[in-house]
TIKOL-176983 format. One record per residue: residue in three letters; x, y, z of N, C-alpha, C in turn. Coordinates in steps of 0.02 Angstrom, whole numbers, plus 32768, in hexadecimal, padded with zeros to 4 digits. Layout:
<rs>
ALAXYZXYZXYZ/...
</rs>
This chain:
<rs>
MET802A7FC58000800080008000802C803E8000/ASN801680727FDD803880B17FDD802E80D48020/SER806480E9803E805E8107808080618153807F/THR805C81718043805D81BA803D802481D88064/SER8031820E80877FFE822C80B27FC98250808A/SER7F8B824F80A37F55827880887F6382C18098/SER7F4582ED80727F48833480847F1B833F80BF/GLY7F1E837B80DD7EF1838B81147EAA839380FB/PRO7E7A8394812B7E34839A81187E2783DC80F5/GLN7DFB83DA80C37DE98415809D7DA0842580A9/PRO7D8F846580B47D49847680BE7D21846C807F/GLY7CE5844E80857CBC8444804A7C7884618051/SER7C5B845C808D7C17847380987C0A847080E3/THR7BCC847E80F67BBB847A813D7BBD84328156/LEU7BA98403812C7BA183BE81427BD983908129/ALA7C0083A480F87C31837880DA7C76839880D8/THR7CA8837180EA7CEE838580E77D13835280BD/SER7D43836A80947D67833C80697DAE83318082/LEU7DC782F580757E0C82E380837E2982C88042/LEU7E5C82E9802A7E7882D97FE87EA5829C7FEB/ALA7E9682697FC37EC0822E7FBF7EFF823C7F96/PRO7F36821A7FA57F7682277F827F7B81FF7F41/ASN7F4C820A7F147F4D81E77ED37F4282167E99/PRO7F6C824B7E937F6482797E5B7F7482577E19/GLY7F5782717DE37F6482557DA17F3B82797D6C/PRO7F4782687D2D7F2382897CF77ED782827CFC/MET7EBF82497D147E77823E7D197E5B82507D5E/SER7E85824D7D927E6D825B7DD67E7C82A17DED/LEU7E9B82CA7DC17EAD830F7DD37EDB830E7E11/GLU7ECB83377E447EF683387E7F7EF282F77EA8/GLY7EBE82D07E9D7EB282937EC27E68828B7ED0/THR7E5682567EF27E1082497F037DFD826E7F43/ASN7DC682947F3F7DAA82B47F7B7D8082807FA1/SER7D98826A7FD97D6F824080067D4A826F8035/TYR7D08826780397CE0829580617CCB827580A3/LEU7CC9829E80D77CAF828B81187C7282B68126/ILE7C398295812E7BFA82B8813A7BE682AF8183/THR7BD582E581A37BBD82E181E87B91831D81F6/ALA7B61831582237B33834B82337B5783868253/THR7B8D837A82767BB183B082977BE183D48267/GLY7BF783B182347C2783CD82057C6D83D48222/SER7C7883BB825F7CB983C482807CE183848287/GLY7CC4834B82767CE6830C827C7CDB82EB82BF/SER7CBE830E82F07CAD82EE83307C6C82C88327/GLY7C61829383497C25826B833D7C2E82408300/SER7BFA821982EF7C0081E982B87C01820C8275/VAL7C2081EB82447C27820782017C1581D381CD/VAL7C0481EB81927BFC81C281567C3781D28129/VAL7C5A81A081117C9081AA80E07C75819B809B/VAL7C8281C7806C7C6F81BD80267CAF81B87FFD/ASP7CB681817FD87CEF81747FAC7D3181717FD3/PRO7D3F81387FF37D7D813180197DBC813B7FEF/GLY7DB781317FAE7DF0813C7F837E1D81007F7D/PRO7E5D810B7F6F7E8B80D37F637E9C80AE7FA4/ALA7EBD80757F9C7ED2804D7FD67F1380697FF3/ASP7F0F80A6800A7F4780C880297F3D80C88074/GLU7F6780A580997F5B809980E07F5880DA8108/ARG7F83810880FA7F83814681217F43816E8115/HIS7F2D817080D67EEF819380C67EB4817280E9/LEU7EB1813080E77E7A810C81077E7B81138153/GLN7EB6811381707EBB811D81B87EA3816481CA/ALA7EB38195819F7E9C81D981AC7E5081DD81AA/LEU7E3181BB81797DE881BA81757DCA819881B3/ALA7DE7816081C67DCD813B82007DD481638240/GLY7E06818E82437E1481B4827F7DEB81F48286/ARG7DC1820382567D9A824182587D5B823B8281/GLY7D50820382A27D1581F982CB7CFA81B382BF/PRO7CCE819B82E87CB1815A82DB7C9081598296/VAL7CA6812D826A7C89812982267C4B80FC8229/GLU7C12811982187BD380F5821B7BC380D181DA/LEU7BD880EF81A37BC580D481617BF880EB812E/ILE7C0580C080FC7C3280D080C57C0A80CB8084/LEU7C0A8100805D7BE68102801D7C16810A7FE3/VAL7C0380EE7FAA7C2D80EF7F6F7C04810B7F34/THR7C21813A7F107BFC81587ED77BFD812D7E99/HIS7C3281067E8E7C3580D97E547C7180AB7E5A/ARG7C77807D7E2D7CA280437E337CEC804E7E28/HIS7D0280867E0D7D49808E7DFB7D77808A7E38/ALA7DB2806E7E2D7DDF805D7E647DF6809A7E8B/ASP7DFB80D47E6C7E11810F7E917DDC81277EC3/HIS7DA281067EC27D6D81137EF27D6180D87F22/THR7D6E809C7F0A7D5A80607F2E7D9280367F4B/ALA7DD0803E7F347E05800F7F477E10800D7F93/GLY7E0480457FB57E0D80467FFD7DD080338026/SER7D99802280057D59801880297D5D7FDE805A/LEU7D767FA580447D777F6A806F7DA47F7680AC/ARG7DDE7F9480A07E0B7FA280D87DEC7FD38109/LEU7DC8800680F07DA88035811D7D7080128145/GLN7D4F7FE381257D1C7FBC81487D3C7F938180/GLU7D777F7781727D9B7F5181A57DB17F7E81DF/LEU7DC67FBB81D07DDD7FE982037DA58002822F/THR7D69800A82137D33802D82367CF880018247/GLY7CEF7FC982247CB47FA0822C7C777FBB820A/ALA7C7D7FF381E77C43801281C67C347FEE8185/PRO7BF47FE581747BE37FC581357BF37FF280F9/VAL7C047FD380C27C107FF780837BD57FEA8055/ARG7BB88020803C7B7F801B800E7B8F803D7FCC/ALA7B7F801C7F967B8880367F527B4E801D7F28/ALA7B45803A7EEE7B1080227EC17B217FDD7EA6/ASP7B617FD07E9A7B797F907E827B857F617EBD/PRO7B617F297EC17B697EFC7EFA7BB07EE47F04/ARG7BD87EE27ECF7C1D7ECA7ED57C477EF87F00/HIS7C317F357F0A7C577F657F327C367F737F75/CYS7C077F497F897BE97F4C7FCB7C0D7F1C7FFA/HIS7C1B7F3380367C3B7F0980697C147F1280AA/GLY7BEA7EE080B97BC27EE480F67B867F1180F1/GLY7B787F2A80B67B3F7F5780AC7B187F44806E/GLN7ADB7F5E80697AB07F4F80307ABE7F7F7FF6/PRO7AB17F697FB87AB87F967F7F7A8C7FD47F85/LEU7AA5800C7F6D7A7E804A7F6D7A4680457F3A/GLN7A0E80667F4979D580677F1D79C880AF7F06/ALA79B980B97EC679AA80FB7EAD796E81187ED2/GLY797481577EE7793E81787F0B793C81697F55/GLU7969813F7F6D796B812D7FB4797F81697FDE/THR7964816D801B7979819F804B799B817C8085/ILE79D78192809579FF817580CB7A0581A88103/LEU79FB819281417A0881BC817B7A44819E81A0/ALA7A7B81C281A07AB881AA81C07AE181E581D9/ALA7B0281DE82117B29821482307B0082538239/GLY7ABF824B82427A938283824D7A8282AA820E/VAL7A93828F81D37A8982B381937A5B828A8166/VAL7A2E82AD81447A03828D81127A28828F80CF/ILE7A32825480B27A58824D80747A2C822D8040/GLY7A208250800979F882357FD27A2482157F9E/VAL7A1081DB7F867A3681B77F537A1781C77F0F/VAL7A4081E47EE37A2981F77EA07A4F81CD7E6C/ALA7A2A81A57E467A4A817C7E127A6081A97DD9/THR7AA181A67DC77ABC81D17D927AE981A87D64/PRO7ACF81757D437AFA814E7D157B1281797CDB/GLY7B4981637CBF7B6681877C857BB181837C87/HIS7BCF819D7CBC7C1881937CC57C2481487CCB/THR7BFE81287CF67BF880DF7CF87BAE80CE7D02/SER7B9C80907CF77B56807D7CFE7B3F807E7D47/ASP7B6E80797D767B5B80767DBD7B6580B87DE2/SER7B7280EE7DBE7B81812E7DDE7B4381497E04/VAL7B4F81607E407B1C81827E677B3A81C27E84/CYS7B0D81F17E957B20822D7EB97AFB822E7EFB/PHE7B1482557F2A7AF582597F6C7ADF82A07F7A/HIS7A9E82A97F847A8082EB7F8D7A7882FA7FD8/LEU7A97832F7FEE7A90834780337A6383848031/ALA7A22837A803379F283B0802979F583E38061/GLU7A0D83CF809D7A0E83FB80D77A52841E80E0/ASP7A7D841A80AE7AC0843680B37ABE847F809B/GLY7AAF84AD80C87AAB84F380B57A6A85028091/PRO7A63854080787A238556805B7A0F8531801B/ASP7A40851A7FF57A3284F97FB57A4484AF7FB4/GLY7A5E84967FEB7A7484517FED7AB684477FC9/SER7ACD840A7FC87B0A83F87FA37B0183B37F86/VAL7B2A83A27F557B2883607F357B6F83477F2C/LEU7B7C830C7F477BBC82EB7F3B7BB682C77EF8/THR7BDA82DE7EC67BCD82CA7E817BFB82937E68/GLY7C2982797E917C5682457E787C7B825D7E3B/ASP7C7C82347E067C9B82487DC77C68825E7D94/THR7C2882617DA77BF482777D787BFF82C07D65/ILE7C1382E87D957C28832E7D897C6883397DB1/LEU7C9B83537D907CDB835F7DAF7CE283A97DC2/GLY7D1283B77DED7D1F83FC7DFF7D4484227DC9/ARG7D6183FF7D9A7D86841F7D637D8883EF7D28/GLY7D7E84087CEC7D8083DD7CB17D3D83BB7CA6/THR7D3D83867C7E7D0083627C6E7D0883187C7F/THR7CD082F67C807CCE82B07C957CD682817C5A/VAL7CFD824D7C647D0482187C317CCB81E77C39/LEU7CAD81D37C027C7981A07C027C9B815D7BF7/ASP7C9681307C277CB980F07C247C9280BF7BF9/TYR7C8E80D07BB87C6980A77B887C8C80637B7F/PRO7C66802D7B797C1D80287B707BF580257BB1/ASP7C1780247BEA7BF180227C297BCB80637C34/GLY7BEB809B7C267BCA80DB7C2A7BB580F37BE5/THR7B7A810F7BDF7B6181267B9E7B4D816F7BA1/LEU7B4F818F7B677B3F81D67B637AF581E27B70/GLY7ACA81B67B577A8281BE7B637A7381C07BAE/ASP7A9081907BD27A86818F7C1B7AA381CE7C3B/TYR7ADD81E37C237AFE821C7C417AD6825D7C39/LEU7ABA82677BFE7A9182A37BF37A5482A37C20/GLN7A3582697C2979FC82647C567A1282727C9E/SER7A4D825C7CB17A6682697CF47A7282B37CFF/LEU7A8C82D57CCD7A95831E7CD37A5283417CDD/ASP7A1F832A7CBA79DC83467CC579C6833D7D0D/ARG79D383017D2779BF82F17D6C79E4831D7D9E/LEU7A2383297D917A4A83547DBE7A37839D7DB8/GLU7A2A83B47D7C7A1683F97D7279D784097D9B/ALA79AB83D87DA0796C83E27DC4797783EE7E0F/LEU79B383DF7E2879C283EA7E6F79D584327E7E/GLY79D8845C7E4A79DF84A47E547A2684BA7E63/ALA7A2A84ED7E8E7A6A85107E9A7A9584EE7ECF/ALA7A8C84AE7ED97AB3848A7F0C7AFE84907EFE/THR7B2584917F347B6E84917F2E7B85844D7F12/VAL7BB5844F7EE47BD084127EC67C0E83FD7EEE/LEU7C0B83C07F097C4383A37F2E7C5D83687F05/PRO7C8D83747ED87CA3833F7EAA7CD883127EC9/ALA7CE182D87EAB7D1482A97EC37D5A82BC7EAC/HIS7D5F82EA7E7D7D9F83027E657D9A834D7E57/GLY7DC983737E6F7DC883BB7E637DA183E17E98/PRO7D9F84247E917D80844E7EC47D34844D7EC1/MET7D1684617EF97CCD84677EFA7CB884A17ECD/LEU7C79849E7EB57C5F84D07E877C1B84E87E9F/PRO7C0985267E907BC5853E7E9F7B9485287E6A/SER7B5685217E7C7B1D85187E507B2184DB7E23/LEU7B0984A47E3D7B0584667E177ADE846F7DD6/ALA7AA884957DD97A7F849F7D9D7AA884C07D65/ALA7ACE84F47D767AF685177D447B2D84E97D28/VAL7B4E84C47D547B8384977D3D7B6684607D11/SER7B2B84457D237B0C84117CFA7AFB842B7CB4/ARG7AE384687CB17AD484867C6F7B14848E7C46/ALA7B4984A57C667B8984AE7C427BA3846B7C2A/TYR7B9D84377C527BB383F47C3D7B8B83DC7C01/ARG7B4983E97C037B1F83D37BCB7B3283F97B8B/GLU7B3C843A7B917B4F84617B567B9184487B39/HIS7BC084377B647C00841C7B4B7BF583DB7B25/ARG7BCC83AE7B407BBF836F7B1F7B9E83797ADC/LEU7B6F83A77AD97B4B83B47A9A7B7A83D47A66/GLU7BA883FE7A7D7BD9841A7A4E7C0683E37A32/ARG7C1B83B57A5D7C44837D7A457C1D83527A14/LEU7BDD83487A207BB4832179F27BB2834279AD/GLU7BAD838479AB7BAE83A7796B7BF0839D7947/GLN7C27839D796D7C688391794F7C6D834A7934/ILE7C51831A79587C5182D579417C2782CF7901/ARG7BEE82EF78FF7BC482EE78C37BEA830B7887/ALA7C0C834278927C338361785C7C6A83327844/ALA7C8B831078737CBF82E0785F7CA282A77837/LEU7C68828E784A7C48825878257C33826F77DF/ASP7C2082AD77D97C1082C777967C4D82C47769/ARG7C8882CF77857CC682CE775D7CE082877753/LEU7CDB825F77887CFC821D77877CCE81E47771/GLY7C8C81F077737C5C81BC77657C3A81A477A4/LEU7BFC818F779E7BD4817E77D87BEF814277FF/ASP7C16811777DE7C3080DB77FE7C7A80E37813/ALA7C918121781A7CD6812D782D7CE6810C7871/GLU7D2380F378777D3880D278B57D46810578EC/VAL7D4580EC79297D51811779647D93813B795E/THR7DC88118794A7E0A813679487E0C81707916/ALA7DEC816878DD7DEC819D78AA7DC681DA78C3/VAL7D8E81CE78E37D66820678FD7D8D822A7935/ALA7DAD820379607DD5822179967E0D824C7979/ASP7E2E823479457E63825A79247E48829C7909/ALA7E0B829B78EF7DEE82D778D07DD7830A7903/VAL7DBA82F2793A7D9A831F796A7DC8833279A4/TYR7DF5830479B77E21830F79F07E6A830D79DA/ALA7E7A833179A57EBC832B79877EF3834379B7/ASP7EE3837079E57F16838D7A107F1A836D7A55/VAL7EF883357A5E7EF783167AA17F3B82F87AB1/GLU7F4D82FB7AF17F8C82DE7B077F8882927B05/PRO7FC082707AF67FBF82277AED7FA382017B29/HIS7FB182187B667F9A81F37BA17F4F81F77BAA/LEU7F2E82237B857EE582297B897EC282067B4E/ARG7EE981E67B237ECC81CA7AE67E9781957AF4/ARG7EA381697B247E7281357B327E3081537B4A/ALA7E3481867B757DF881A67B8D7DD281C87B54/VAL7DF781E77B277DD882077AEC7DB381D37AC2/GLU7DD3819B7AB57DB381687A8B7D74814B7AAB/MET7D7481447AEF7D37812E7B107CFF81617B07/SER7D1181A07B0E7CDE81D57B067CC381D77ABF/VAL7CF081D07A8E7CDA81CF7A487CAD81937A3B/ALA7CBF81597A557C95811D7A4D7C5081287A6B/ALA7C4D81497AA57C0C81587AC47BE381887A9A/GLN7C0481B97A7D7BE181E97A527BC881C87A12/LEU7BF0819D79F57BDB817A79B87BA0814B79C7/HIS7BA3812A7A007B6B80FE7A157B2B81277A1B/TYR7B3081627A387AF6818D7A407ADA81A379FD/LEU7B0681B579CE7AF081CE798D7AD681967960/ARG7AF6815C79647AE5812579367AB080F67952/GLY7AA780F879937A7780CA79B17A98808779C1/PRO7A71805579D37A8C801679EE7AB37FEC79BD/ARG7AB68000797D7ADA7FD6794D7B257FDA7955/LEU7B3F800E79797B88801479817BA37FDA79AC/
</rs>
């Protein structure tokens, strides 16, 4: 296990505080924001941990030491969110709940629309497939005047989200953005990058970006032919992308082509 220390706690909202995991990278930005939710906001009393992050012992010990952990929640299946879940469960005895049963440890799978009461906080489960099929967000309606939403990788604090096609699809993602926009001006608490104001505004901006990319894909297909391969379309639309992002670009292009062409892709 990597023993690099986590950063100190970062303020996120009245009810949620983040602890940055030591796993920076091109896809994880500064690292994974592991959140601690508690009614006091101070770490005293029981807490809910969201996205334990990587299997980094020092980071997990820091999460376990922030108060009695009552529950561990996971936004989606990717390892930079889930790899430390089982170890944190061992350290704290708290059940781990995720939408995907494979990532539950001692807890039941999350259900869309479910309301959880833990650590004195009401947490709403919002199904937001698209980044992955099992992606969920957690709505803290009582977090300040507009509430807050822990968005996992569905919305990031900086940049845009990769669709992990074929597990994640653009059709699902656009519907998820609609669902999040309906939550209004809630504060965005992402799993990577800084918090953002107004979930509704960010959701609209994300949708506009996706629609602009779709127009670029359509234009490329007009030039290359309707049956152009993913690699050719990626070359045409993302010509300036850095090599280490190429795989992510091709997944996004495949998701966009699937959306435009329908199930025959």
